[in-house]
C-alpha positions as CSV (number, residue, x, y, z in Angstrom):
1,X,9.7,-14.1,11.8
2,X,8.3,-14.1,8.3
3,X,6.0,-11.5,6.5
4,X,3.4,-14.4,6.1
5,X,3.0,-14.4,9.9
6,X,1.9,-11.0,10.4
7,X,0.4,-9.9,7.1
8,X,-3.4,-9.4,6.4
9,X,-4.7,-11.9,4.2
10,X,-7.9,-10.5,3.4
11,X,-7.1,-7.9,0.9
12,X,-9.6,-5.8,-0.8
13,X,-8.3,-4.9,-4.3
14,X,-9.8,-2.8,-7.0
15,X,-9.4,-2.9,-10.7
16,X,-7.8,0.1,-12.8
17,X,-11.1,0.9,-14.6
18,X,-13.2,1.6,-11.5
19,X,-13.9,5.2,-10.7
20,X,-11.8,6.6,-7.9
21,X,-15.2,7.5,-5.9
22,X,-15.7,3.4,-5.8
23,X,-12.1,3.0,-4.6
24,X,-12.4,5.9,-2.1
25,X,-15.7,4.2,-0.7
26,X,-14.0,1.1,-0.2
27,X,-10.9,2.6,1.7
28,X,-13.7,4.3,4.0
29,X,-15.7,1.1,4.4
30,X,-12.8,-1.4,5.3
31,X,-10.7,1.4,7.2
32,X,-7.5,1.2,5.0
33,X,-5.2,3.9,3.5
34,X,-4.4,1.9,0.4
35,X,-5.7,-0.6,-2.2
36,X,-3.9,-3.0,-4.5
37,X,-4.8,-2.6,-8.0
38,X,-5.4,-5.7,-9.9
39,X,-5.5,-6.1,-13.8
40,X,-8.1,-8.5,-15.5
41,X,-5.9,-11.5,-14.9
42,X,-5.6,-10.6,-11.2
43,X,-2.0,-9.7,-11.3
44,X,-1.1,-6.7,-9.1
45,X,-0.5,-3.7,-11.6
46,X,-0.4,-0.8,-9.0
47,X,-1.6,0.6,-5.6
48,X,-4.0,3.6,-4.9
49,X,-3.4,5.3,-1.7
50,X,-5.2,7.9,0.2
51,X,-2.4,10.3,-0.8
52,X,-3.0,9.5,-4.4
53,X,-6.5,10.3,-4.1
54,X,-5.8,13.8,-2.7
55,X,-2.8,14.7,-4.5
56,X,-3.7,13.4,-8.1
57,X,-7.4,13.8,-8.0
58,X,-8.9,16.0,-5.3
59,X,-6.2,18.7,-5.5
60,X,-6.4,18.9,-9.2
61,X,-10.3,19.4,-8.9
62,X,-10.7,16.1,-11.1
63,X,-14.2,14.5,-10.5
64,X,-13.9,11.5,-8.5
65,X,-16.8,9.8,-10.3
66,X,-15.3,10.1,-13.8
67,X,-11.5,9.5,-13.1
68,X,-10.3,5.9,-13.2
69,X,-8.0,4.3,-10.6
70,X,-5.5,3.9,-13.3
71,X,-5.2,7.7,-13.8
72,X,-4.1,8.2,-10.2
73,X,-2.7,5.1,-8.7
74,X,0.9,4.5,-8.3
75,X,1.9,2.0,-10.9
76,X,5.6,1.3,-9.5
77,X,4.7,-0.9,-6.5
78,X,7.3,-2.2,-4.1
79,X,6.5,-5.6,-2.9
80,X,7.5,-8.4,-0.9
81,X,7.3,-12.1,-0.7
82,X,5.5,-13.9,2.1
83,X,8.6,-15.4,3.2
84,X,10.7,-12.4,3.5
85,X,12.0,-11.5,7.1
86,X,10.2,-8.7,9.2
87,X,13.8,-7.2,8.9
88,X,13.8,-7.3,5.2
89,X,10.0,-5.9,4.9
90,X,11.3,-3.0,7.1
91,X,14.2,-2.1,5.1
92,X,12.1,-2.1,2.2
93,X,9.4,0.2,3.9
94,X,12.2,2.7,4.8
95,X,14.2,2.6,1.4
96,X,10.9,3.1,-0.3
97,X,9.5,5.6,1.9
98,X,6.0,4.1,2.2
99,X,3.8,2.5,5.0
100,X,2.5,-0.6,3.4
101,X,3.4,-3.4,1.2
102,X,1.5,-5.9,-1.2
103,X,2.8,-9.4,-0.2
104,X,3.2,-11.2,-3.7
105,X,3.7,-14.9,-4.3
106,X,4.5,-15.3,-8.0
107,X,2.1,-13.3,-9.7
108,X,-0.5,-13.6,-7.1
109,X,-1.3,-11.0,-4.3
110,X,-1.5,-13.0,-1.2
111,X,-1.6,-10.1,1.5
112,X,-0.5,-6.7,2.8
113,X,1.9,-5.8,5.4
114,X,1.9,-2.5,6.9
115,X,4.5,-0.4,9.2
116,X,1.7,-1.0,11.9
117,X,2.0,-4.9,11.4
118,X,5.6,-4.9,11.8
119,X,5.7,-2.6,14.9
120,X,3.3,-4.9,16.9
121,X,6.3,-7.4,16.4
122,X,9.4,-5.2,16.8
123,X,11.0,-3.8,19.9
124,X,10.0,-0.3,20.7
125,X,13.5,1.0,19.7
126,X,13.7,-0.9,16.3
127,X,10.0,0.8,15.5
128,X,11.2,4.2,16.5
129,X,14.2,4.0,14.3
130,X,12.0,2.7,11.3
131,X,9.5,5.5,11.8
132,X,12.3,8.1,12.1
133,X,13.9,6.9,8.9
134,X,10.7,6.9,6.9
135,X,9.4,10.1,8.0
136,X,13.1,11.7,7.7
137,X,12.8,12.1,3.8
138,X,9.2,12.8,3.4
139,X,9.1,16.1,1.3
140,X,6.5,18.5,2.2
141,X,4.1,20.1,-0.2
């Protein structure tokens, strides 16, 4: 099975110039933990996660309304093509220690795939193995 068969195609993205407060409201409204960040030409230039907001903005007491997404986003983003297998996506999630991957075709963002998306397709033991591997290397603050 390929990523394109399980990915979410309705992706809410944000621009790097937007204030973090706008991005946080989008995350809340759409019940997502991350937003892909697109530059002016629509290309993926980063990802903003709920963790980025907490650790790089809230914890440092930066005002959400005055801090741009570009200042707190993660610029180096692991991505996966829509034709990748679910095993390849799971391996990338594990290797990068992330829970979600933007799905990119060429320079275009075409979807998002999450650990939850993969877990609904995988046998229970495979899911447990991936979760264990991802959480084993998480560094605590």
